[in-house]
Structure formats: structure tokens, C-alpha cells
C-alpha positions as a Markdown table, in Angstrom:
| # | Residue | x | y | z |
|---|---|---|---|---|
| 1 | Met | 158.2 | -52.3 | 60.8 |
| 2 | Tyr | 159.4 | -50.3 | 57.8 |
| 3 | Gln | 161.3 | -53.3 | 56.5 |
| 4 | His | 158.0 | -54.8 | 55.4 |
| 5 | Leu | 157.4 | -52.1 | 52.8 |
| 6 | Lys | 158.0 | -53.7 | 49.3 |
| 7 | Val | 157.4 | -50.8 | 46.9 |
| 8 | Pro | 160.1 | -48.3 | 48.0 |
| 9 | Asp | 163.4 | -48.7 | 46.3 |
| 10 | Lys | 165.3 | -47.3 | 49.2 |
| 11 | Ile | 164.3 | -46.7 | 52.8 |
| 12 | Ala | 166.6 | -44.3 | 54.7 |
| 13 | Phe | 166.1 | -43.1 | 58.2 |
| 14 | Tyr | 167.8 | -40.5 | 60.3 |
| 15 | Ser | 167.5 | -38.8 | 63.6 |
| 16 | Phe | 166.5 | -35.1 | 64.0 |
| 17 | Gly | 169.1 | -32.7 | 65.4 |
| 18 | Asn | 170.9 | -33.6 | 68.6 |
| 19 | Ser | 173.5 | -31.3 | 70.1 |
| 20 | Ala | 176.6 | -32.1 | 72.0 |
| 21 | Asn | 179.8 | -30.3 | 73.0 |
| 22 | Ser | 183.3 | -31.1 | 71.9 |
| 23 | Tyr | 186.6 | -29.5 | 73.1 |
| 24 | Val | 189.7 | -28.6 | 71.0 |
| 25 | Asn | 192.6 | -26.8 | 72.6 |
| 26 | Asn | 190.4 | -25.8 | 75.6 |
| 27 | Lys | 187.9 | -24.4 | 73.2 |
| 28 | Lys | 184.3 | -25.6 | 73.3 |
| 29 | Ile | 182.6 | -26.4 | 69.9 |
| 30 | Ser | 178.9 | -27.1 | 69.8 |
| 31 | Leu | 178.1 | -29.8 | 67.2 |
| 32 | Glu | 174.8 | -31.1 | 65.9 |
| 33 | Phe | 174.9 | -34.8 | 65.2 |
| 34 | Lys | 172.6 | -37.2 | 63.4 |
| 35 | Phe | 172.2 | -41.0 | 63.6 |
| 36 | Thr | 171.5 | -42.7 | 60.2 |
| 37 | Asn | 171.4 | -46.0 | 58.5 |
| 38 | Asp | 173.7 | -46.9 | 55.6 |
| 39 | Val | 170.9 | -46.5 | 53.0 |
| 40 | Tyr | 170.8 | -42.8 | 54.1 |
| 41 | Trp | 173.9 | -42.2 | 52.0 |
| 42 | Glu | 172.5 | -44.0 | 49.0 |
| 43 | Ala | 169.2 | -42.1 | 49.1 |
| 44 | Thr | 170.8 | -38.6 | 49.5 |
| 45 | Glu | 173.1 | -36.6 | 47.4 |
| 46 | Tyr | 175.9 | -35.5 | 49.7 |
| 47 | Lys | 179.2 | -34.6 | 48.0 |
| 48 | Phe | 182.1 | -36.5 | 49.6 |
| 49 | Leu | 185.2 | -34.3 | 49.6 |
| 50 | Glu | 187.2 | -37.0 | 51.4 |
| 51 | Gly | 186.7 | -40.7 | 52.4 |
| 52 | Lys | 183.4 | -42.5 | 52.1 |
| 53 | Pro | 180.3 | -43.3 | 54.2 |
| 54 | Tyr | 180.0 | -46.1 | 56.7 |
| 55 | Thr | 178.7 | -49.4 | 55.5 |
| 56 | Cys | 176.0 | -51.8 | 56.7 |
| 57 | Gln | 178.7 | -54.0 | 58.2 |
| 58 | Gln | 180.1 | -51.1 | 60.3 |
| 59 | Ile | 176.6 | -50.3 | 61.5 |
| 60 | Asp | 176.0 | -54.0 | 62.5 |
| 61 | Asn | 179.2 | -54.0 | 64.4 |
| 62 | Ala | 178.3 | -50.7 | 66.1 |
| 63 | Glu | 181.7 | -49.2 | 65.1 |
| 64 | Phe | 182.4 | -45.7 | 66.4 |
| 65 | Val | 183.0 | -44.1 | 63.0 |
| 66 | Ala | 181.8 | -40.8 | 61.8 |
| 67 | Val | 181.2 | -38.7 | 58.7 |
| 68 | Ile | 181.7 | -35.0 | 59.3 |
| 69 | Ser | 180.9 | -31.8 | 57.4 |
| 70 | Glu | 183.5 | -29.6 | 55.8 |
| 71 | Arg | 182.8 | -26.9 | 58.3 |
| 72 | Thr | 183.3 | -29.3 | 61.2 |
| 73 | Lys | 186.6 | -30.4 | 59.7 |
| 74 | Lys | 187.9 | -26.8 | 59.6 |
| 75 | Ser | 186.6 | -25.9 | 63.1 |
| 76 | Tyr | 187.9 | -29.1 | 64.8 |
| 77 | Phe | 191.1 | -30.0 | 62.8 |
| 78 | Gly | 192.0 | -26.5 | 61.5 |
| 79 | Asp | 194.0 | -26.5 | 58.3 |
| 80 | Ala | 194.7 | -30.2 | 58.1 |
| 81 | Ala | 194.7 | -31.4 | 54.5 |
| 82 | Lys | 193.4 | -34.9 | 55.3 |
| 83 | Val | 191.5 | -36.0 | 58.3 |
| 84 | Val | 190.2 | -39.5 | 57.4 |
| 85 | Gly | 191.6 | -41.9 | 60.0 |
| 86 | Lys | 191.8 | -39.2 | 62.7 |
| 87 | Tyr | 189.5 | -39.1 | 65.7 |
| 88 | Ile | 186.9 | -36.6 | 66.8 |
| 89 | Glu | 185.6 | -36.5 | 70.3 |
| 90 | Leu | 181.9 | -35.9 | 70.9 |
| 91 | Asp | 180.2 | -36.1 | 74.3 |
| 92 | Asn | 183.3 | -37.9 | 75.8 |
| 93 | Val | 183.3 | -40.5 | 73.0 |
| 94 | Asn | 186.0 | -40.8 | 70.3 |
| 95 | Tyr | 184.9 | -41.5 | 66.8 |
| 96 | Arg | 187.1 | -42.3 | 63.8 |
| 97 | Val | 186.5 | -40.0 | 60.9 |
| 98 | Ile | 185.9 | -42.0 | 57.7 |
| 99 | Gly | 184.4 | -39.3 | 55.5 |
| 100 | Val | 184.0 | -35.6 | 54.9 |
| 101 | Val | 181.0 | -34.1 | 53.1 |
| 102 | Lys | 180.2 | -30.7 | 51.7 |
| 103 | Gly | 178.0 | -29.0 | 54.3 |
| 104 | Val | 174.2 | -28.7 | 54.1 |
| 105 | Pro | 172.6 | -25.4 | 55.3 |
| 106 | Arg | 170.7 | -25.4 | 58.5 |
| 107 | Thr | 167.5 | -24.5 | 56.7 |
| 108 | Asn | 167.4 | -28.0 | 55.4 |
| 109 | Arg | 166.4 | -29.5 | 58.7 |
| 110 | Asn | 166.1 | -33.1 | 57.6 |
| 111 | Phe | 169.6 | -33.3 | 56.3 |
| 112 | Phe | 171.7 | -30.7 | 58.2 |
| 113 | Gly | 174.3 | -32.0 | 60.5 |
| 114 | Asp | 177.8 | -31.4 | 61.7 |
| 115 | Ile | 178.6 | -35.0 | 62.3 |
| 116 | Tyr | 176.8 | -38.2 | 61.1 |
| 117 | Leu | 177.0 | -41.5 | 63.1 |
| 118 | Pro | 175.7 | -45.1 | 62.8 |
| 119 | Tyr | 172.4 | -45.4 | 64.6 |
| 120 | Thr | 173.6 | -48.5 | 66.4 |
| 121 | Val | 176.0 | -46.3 | 68.5 |
| 122 | Ser | 173.0 | -44.3 | 69.9 |
| 123 | Lys | 172.6 | -44.3 | 73.6 |
| 124 | Thr | 168.9 | -44.6 | 73.2 |
| 125 | Lys | 167.6 | -48.0 | 74.3 |
| 126 | Asp | 165.7 | -50.3 | 72.0 |
| 127 | Glu | 162.9 | -50.6 | 74.5 |
| 128 | Asp | 162.0 | -46.9 | 74.1 |
| 129 | Gln | 159.2 | -47.5 | 71.6 |
| 130 | Gly | 157.0 | -44.4 | 72.0 |
| 131 | Leu | 154.9 | -43.3 | 69.1 |
| 132 | Met | 156.6 | -39.9 | 68.9 |
| 133 | Gly | 160.3 | -40.8 | 68.3 |
| 134 | Asn | 163.3 | -38.7 | 67.2 |
| 135 | Phe | 163.7 | -40.4 | 63.8 |
| 136 | Gly | 162.4 | -39.5 | 60.4 |
| 137 | Val | 162.2 | -41.8 | 57.3 |
| 138 | Ala | 162.8 | -41.0 | 53.7 |
| 139 | Leu | 161.1 | -43.3 | 51.2 |
| 140 | Met | 162.4 | -43.4 | 47.6 |
| 141 | Ala | 160.4 | -44.9 | 44.7 |
| 142 | Lys | 161.9 | -46.5 | 41.6 |
| 143 | Ser | 159.9 | -44.1 | 39.5 |
| 144 | Glu | 157.3 | -41.4 | 39.8 |
| 145 | Ala | 154.6 | -43.9 | 38.7 |
| 146 | Asp | 155.3 | -45.9 | 41.9 |
| 147 | Leu | 154.5 | -43.0 | 44.2 |
| 148 | Pro | 150.7 | -43.6 | 44.6 |
| 149 | Val | 151.3 | -47.3 | 45.2 |
| 150 | Met | 154.0 | -46.5 | 47.7 |
| 151 | Arg | 151.8 | -44.1 | 49.6 |
| 152 | Ala | 148.9 | -46.7 | 49.6 |
| 153 | Glu | 151.3 | -49.4 | 51.0 |
| 154 | Tyr | 152.6 | -46.9 | 53.6 |
| 155 | Asn | 149.1 | -46.0 | 54.8 |
| 156 | Lys | 148.1 | -49.7 | 55.0 |
| 157 | Met | 151.2 | -50.3 | 57.2 |
| 158 | Leu | 150.4 | -47.3 | 59.3 |
| 159 | Ser | 146.9 | -48.7 | 60.0 |
| 160 | Lys | 148.5 | -51.7 | 61.7 |
| 161 | Val | 150.7 | -49.7 | 64.1 |
| 162 | Pro | 149.6 | -50.4 | 67.7 |
| 163 | Arg | 148.1 | -47.3 | 69.2 |
| 164 | Glu | 148.0 | -46.1 | 72.8 |
| 165 | Lys | 144.5 | -45.3 | 74.1 |
| 166 | Asp | 145.2 | -41.5 | 73.8 |
| 167 | Tyr | 145.8 | -41.8 | 70.1 |
| 168 | Asp | 142.6 | -42.3 | 68.0 |
| 169 | Lys | 144.4 | -41.7 | 64.8 |
| 170 | Leu | 148.0 | -41.4 | 63.6 |
| 171 | Tyr | 148.8 | -38.4 | 61.4 |
| 172 | Ala | 151.9 | -39.5 | 59.6 |
| 173 | His | 152.0 | -39.1 | 55.9 |
| 174 | Ala | 154.3 | -40.1 | 53.1 |
| 175 | Asp | 154.4 | -36.6 | 51.6 |
| 176 | Gly | 156.9 | -34.7 | 49.5 |
| 177 | Ala | 158.4 | -31.5 | 50.7 |
| 178 | Leu | 155.7 | -29.2 | 49.2 |
| 179 | Glu | 152.9 | -31.5 | 50.2 |
| 180 | Gly | 154.2 | -31.7 | 53.7 |
| 181 | Leu | 154.3 | -27.9 | 53.9 |
| 182 | Ser | 150.8 | -27.5 | 52.4 |
| 183 | Arg | 149.4 | -30.1 | 54.8 |
| 184 | Asn | 150.9 | -28.3 | 57.8 |
| 185 | Leu | 149.5 | -24.9 | 56.6 |
| 186 | Phe | 146.3 | -25.7 | 54.8 |
| 187 | Gly | 145.6 | -29.4 | 55.2 |
| 188 | Asn | 142.4 | -30.9 | 56.7 |
| 189 | Ile | 143.8 | -33.1 | 59.5 |
| 190 | Gly | 140.5 | -34.9 | 59.6 |
| 191 | Asn | 141.1 | -36.2 | 56.1 |
| 192 | Asp | 144.2 | -38.2 | 55.3 |
| 193 | Asp | 143.8 | -37.7 | 51.6 |
| 194 | Ser | 143.7 | -33.9 | 51.7 |
| 195 | Pro | 147.2 | -32.3 | 52.0 |
| 196 | Gly | 145.7 | -29.0 | 51.1 |
| 197 | Phe | 148.0 | -28.6 | 48.1 |
| 198 | Gly | 145.3 | -27.2 | 45.8 |
| 199 | Lys | 144.3 | -24.7 | 48.5 |
| 200 | Met | 147.9 | -23.6 | 48.9 |
| 201 | Ile | 148.3 | -23.1 | 45.2 |
| 202 | Thr | 145.1 | -21.0 | 45.0 |
| 203 | Ile | 146.1 | -18.8 | 47.9 |
| 204 | Val | 149.7 | -18.3 | 46.7 |
| 205 | Ser | 148.4 | -17.6 | 43.2 |
| 206 | Ala | 146.0 | -15.0 | 44.5 |
| 207 | Met | 148.7 | -13.3 | 46.5 |
| 208 | Val | 151.1 | -13.2 | 43.5 |
| 209 | Leu | 148.3 | -11.8 | 41.4 |
| 210 | Leu | 147.5 | -9.1 | 44.0 |
| 211 | Phe | 151.2 | -8.4 | 44.4 |
| 212 | Met | 151.6 | -7.9 | 40.6 |
| 213 | Leu | 148.3 | -6.1 | 40.1 |
| 214 | Leu | 148.9 | -3.2 | 42.5 |
| 215 | Pro | 152.2 | -2.1 | 40.8 |
| 216 | Thr | 150.4 | -2.5 | 37.5 |
| 217 | Ile | 147.7 | -0.1 | 38.5 |
| 218 | Asn | 150.3 | 2.3 | 39.8 |
| 219 | Leu | 152.2 | 2.0 | 36.5 |
| 220 | Val | 149.0 | 2.8 | 34.5 |
| 221 | Asn | 148.7 | 6.1 | 36.4 |
| 222 | Ile | 152.4 | 6.9 | 36.0 |
| 223 | Asn | 152.2 | 6.1 | 32.3 |
| 224 | Ile | 149.1 | 8.3 | 31.8 |
| 225 | Thr | 150.9 | 11.2 | 33.5 |
| 226 | Arg | 154.1 | 10.6 | 31.5 |
| 227 | Ile | 152.2 | 10.5 | 28.2 |
| 228 | Met | 150.1 | 13.6 | 29.1 |
| 229 | Glu | 153.4 | 15.5 | 29.4 |
| 230 | Arg | 154.0 | 14.6 | 25.7 |
| 231 | Ser | 150.6 | 15.6 | 24.5 |
| 232 | Ser | 152.2 | 18.3 | 22.3 |
| 233 | Glu | 154.4 | 15.7 | 20.6 |
| 234 | Ile | 151.3 | 13.5 | 20.0 |
| 235 | Gly | 149.4 | 16.5 | 18.6 |
| 236 | Val | 152.2 | 17.4 | 16.2 |
| 237 | Arg | 152.7 | 13.8 | 15.0 |
| 238 | Lys | 148.9 | 13.4 | 14.4 |
| 239 | Ala | 148.9 | 16.7 | 12.5 |
| 240 | Phe | 151.6 | 15.3 | 10.2 |
| 241 | Gly | 149.6 | 12.1 | 9.6 |
| 242 | Ala | 150.6 | 9.6 | 12.3 |
| 243 | Ser | 147.7 | 7.2 | 12.9 |
| 244 | Ser | 146.4 | 6.2 | 16.3 |
| 245 | Lys | 147.7 | 2.7 | 15.6 |
| 246 | Thr | 151.2 | 4.0 | 15.1 |
| 247 | Leu | 151.1 | 6.0 | 18.3 |
| 248 | Val | 149.8 | 3.0 | 20.3 |
| 249 | Tyr | 152.7 | 0.8 | 19.0 |
| 250 | Gln | 155.2 | 3.5 | 19.8 |
| 251 | Phe | 154.1 | 3.9 | 23.4 |
| 252 | Met | 153.8 | 0.2 | 24.0 |
| 253 | Ile | 157.3 | -0.5 | 22.6 |
| 254 | Glu | 158.7 | 2.3 | 24.9 |
| 255 | Asn | 157.0 | 0.7 | 27.9 |
| 256 | Ile | 158.3 | -2.8 | 27.0 |
| 257 | Ile | 161.9 | -1.4 | 26.7 |
| 258 | Leu | 161.6 | 0.3 | 30.1 |
| 259 | Thr | 160.2 | -2.9 | 31.6 |
| 260 | Leu | 163.1 | -5.0 | 30.2 |
| 261 | Leu | 165.6 | -2.4 | 31.4 |
| 262 | Gly | 164.1 | -2.6 | 34.9 |
| 263 | Gly | 164.2 | -6.5 | 34.7 |
| 264 | Ile | 167.8 | -6.5 | 33.7 |
| 265 | Leu | 168.7 | -4.1 | 36.6 |
| 266 | Gly | 166.7 | -6.4 | 38.9 |
| 267 | Val | 168.8 | -9.4 | 37.8 |
| 268 | Val | 172.0 | -7.5 | 38.2 |
| 269 | Phe | 171.0 | -6.4 | 41.8 |
| 270 | Ser | 169.9 | -10.0 | 42.5 |
| 271 | Phe | 173.3 | -11.4 | 41.6 |
| 272 | Ile | 175.0 | -8.8 | 43.8 |
| 273 | Ala | 172.6 | -9.4 | 46.7 |
| 274 | Ile | 173.1 | -13.2 | 46.5 |
| 275 | Tyr | 176.9 | -12.8 | 46.3 |
| 276 | Val | 176.9 | -10.5 | 49.4 |
| 277 | Phe | 174.6 | -13.0 | 51.3 |
| 278 | Asn | 176.8 | -16.0 | 50.4 |
| 279 | Gln | 180.0 | -14.1 | 51.5 |
| 280 | Ser | 178.4 | -12.9 | 54.8 |
| 281 | Gly | 178.2 | -16.4 | 56.3 |
| 282 | Phe | 174.8 | -15.6 | 57.8 |
| 283 | Thr | 173.6 | -19.1 | 57.0 |
| 284 | Pro | 176.5 | -21.5 | 57.2 |
| 285 | Asp | 177.0 | -23.8 | 54.2 |
| 286 | Phe | 174.2 | -22.0 | 52.3 |
| 287 | Glu | 175.1 | -21.1 | 48.7 |
| 288 | Gly | 172.4 | -19.1 | 47.0 |
| 289 | Ser | 172.0 | -19.1 | 43.3 |
| 290 | Leu | 169.6 | -17.8 | 40.6 |
| 291 | Asn | 167.1 | -20.4 | 39.4 |
| 292 | Phe | 166.9 | -19.5 | 35.7 |
| 293 | Thr | 163.5 | -21.2 | 35.2 |
| 294 | Val | 162.0 | -19.0 | 38.0 |
| 295 | Leu | 163.9 | -16.1 | 36.6 |
| 296 | Ser | 162.5 | -16.6 | 33.1 |
| 297 | Ile | 158.9 | -16.9 | 34.5 |
| 298 | Gly | 159.4 | -13.8 | 36.6 |
| 299 | Leu | 160.7 | -11.8 | 33.7 |
| 300 | Gly | 157.9 | -13.1 | 31.5 |
| 301 | Leu | 155.3 | -12.0 | 34.1 |
| 302 | Cys | 157.0 | -8.6 | 34.4 |
| 303 | Leu | 156.8 | -8.2 | 30.6 |
| 304 | Ile | 153.2 | -9.2 | 30.5 |
| 305 | Phe | 152.1 | -6.8 | 33.3 |
| 306 | Gly | 154.4 | -4.1 | 31.9 |
| 307 | Leu | 152.6 | -4.5 | 28.6 |
| 308 | Met | 149.2 | -4.4 | 30.2 |
| 309 | Ser | 150.2 | -1.2 | 32.1 |
| 310 | Gly | 151.0 | 0.5 | 28.8 |
| 311 | Val | 148.1 | -0.5 | 26.6 |
| 312 | Tyr | 145.3 | 1.6 | 28.2 |
| 313 | Pro | 147.4 | 4.9 | 28.5 |
| 314 | Ala | 148.6 | 4.4 | 24.9 |
| 315 | Trp | 145.1 | 3.8 | 23.6 |
| 316 | Arg | 143.7 | 6.7 | 25.6 |
| 317 | Met | 146.3 | 9.2 | 24.3 |
| 318 | Ser | 146.1 | 8.0 | 20.7 |
| 319 | Arg | 142.4 | 9.0 | 20.7 |
| 320 | Leu | 143.1 | 12.6 | 21.6 |
| 321 | Asn | 142.0 | 15.2 | 19.1 |
| 322 | Val | 144.9 | 17.1 | 17.4 |
| 323 | Val | 143.7 | 20.5 | 18.7 |
| 324 | Ala | 143.0 | 19.2 | 22.2 |
| 325 | Ala | 146.4 | 17.5 | 22.3 |
| 326 | Leu | 148.1 | 20.8 | 21.4 |
| 327 | Lys | 146.2 | 22.7 | 24.0 |
| 328 | Val | 147.0 | 20.4 | 26.9 |
| 329 | Asn | 150.2 | 22.2 | 27.8 |
């Protein structure tokens, strides 16, 4: 029925994870395979290290061809430089390898796979037409402006899907990744037009604010204690003519410098932690990296809250009387 959609530029479909065993030199290898159509390779951004994807013609002919991941190539074929044209056995069926792609981490459920096969070689019969199938669909619009029209067309098509008597309503939405997450967590399932995205943003923002506010309050107390220890310095400087404004600037600049140093150390430790995690192989095919946009926002927030934590202590201490400041110690 998806073929009737006119707005999407590309319609790719794929099966969710299926596992099967393969044997190499009497060693069992567990592989996760996916069935896809040919458009799947046009709609996604896999990096082909060798060979190419299967074509529409090969799918129509139900050819036993396969695209495998780089990790599968290494585990099945060892150190072979080229594997295109060789055969890989999966569930007692031999498939000819026509392409090798850079692996996708398992955390990316919709696109992770050890081996990708034409959907026409699936053993599932065409007459299995239950509402809850094992396939997902990715719709790609020509431009962002087409997204609302594409969703409207999709919802119209969904309303025409025959339902069994146990299904009063189908909850299947053309959502992006974040919208899908927010709908699962905060969406109102009684309202198709409410993915709960605004609710998710509000809750996440409140949590981030609380997460940053508590350390800020703690820093205020630390700064007050730190500045109190320098009350004699403040008294002497005021006695020699330093204005309250000058003292406020001094303590604020010191606080900003300390905040920036802490931010730089945080970035260094983040690089080290990401490198160690990538080398550990804890999540195969996962390559973590720093997002410099997020990093900039994070450093900016740290700077703002660091500045806020230094304003009140600096103002309070700058108001001290000279004699009182000298008597504190």
C-alpha cells in the first residue's frame, strides 16, 4: 500500500533484527540480518568499503546476494583483502557477497545489521498480512517543507488500512527520531497530533536547569568561603583606595578564569574517555566523537553559571567596611 504515497521522494523499508547462525572452521558465528528493498541503500548513508548494493533487478529475481558489514567480513573471512564474489553461509543458505559496508553500532536499531539481504529471499510468506509485522518504513521528503504534506498523506493512507475487530485505532506515525522518542515517553496516545515533543523539551529543560542550579548554589557558598579567607587583602586594598567596583571585577574575572580552566580540563578528560571507550570495543562499530556545537553550548552554560556564582559573593565582599574586613581574620 505504501506505493500509493506520492509526496515522499524515497520510500525504503527494512526488517527489524533477525538472528541466525553461521559456521566457519567449526566455529559458530551469530549474525543479525536484515531484509531491505533497493531504495534502502539510496535513502541511507552507508559507506561502501567494497562492492556495491543489490539492485531492483536482483531483488525482482530473488537473487541470493548479500551486503555484509566490515566486522562480519573480518569474523567470517579473516584477513582476506577482497571478499566480493565470495559466498557466505547463513542458516544453511549460501549468499554471494556483493558489497561490504562500514558497520553501524547496535544502538542504531533501525539500521544495525551484520548482513543485509533482498527482501524477496525472505522465507516469510506473502499471505502473512498481520497488522503487526516485522518491517519498518523510512519516508524521505524532497525538502523540509514537504514534511507536513507527507505526514498528512501518510495519515490519510493509514485511515484506509483494513482493521481487525480488536483494533479500534492504529497508532503508527510518520515521526522523526526525536518525535518518536517523545511520543513513546510523553505522547498522548489518544491524540494522533500530540507527539509530546513540547512536554519532553519542558521536562528536559527543567532537569538541565536543576542540574546546573544545584552546583551553582554550591559554588556560591564555596566562593563566599574563599573570598572570606581573603578579607585582609580586601581591607588593605580598600584602605589604599580600591573601589567596590574594582574589587567586584577582580573576583568575577578570577571566577571566570577558574570556570574556563575547569571547562578545558573537562574537554581534555572527555577526549580521553571517548578514546578509551572507542578502543574498548564495548559497543561494536560505535565511534564516539565530540559534537562541537553541543560542546560550545555546554561551555557557554558553564561560563554563565560560573559568572552567576561569582557575582553575589564578589558584591557582598566588596561592601565590607575596611575595619571590619581587617578584623575578620
